C-alpha angles and dihedrals in degrees: 000000000000135000140191109205091197095052117113097183129034137179090244094063091081098040130091114226120205109247090234090061095046090050088064091068111100113248093243091055098051111125090002100077136040132226108234124233090251095054094049090047091050093049091050089048092051092051092053089052090050093046092049094050091048091051093049091049089051092051094053094049 
């Protein structure tokens, strides 16, 4: 996570973040830090892998 306290606009202002990812931010850091683009992309990639693994397991049942 990174933050620029002086920033008025940020790339993340136009993005939608999964609730599960936002819940990983410590309470004392909410609205004080940013989730970087790389962290968002890594999370989304992990979710795709998890979803694909789940679907494959369901197909084999």
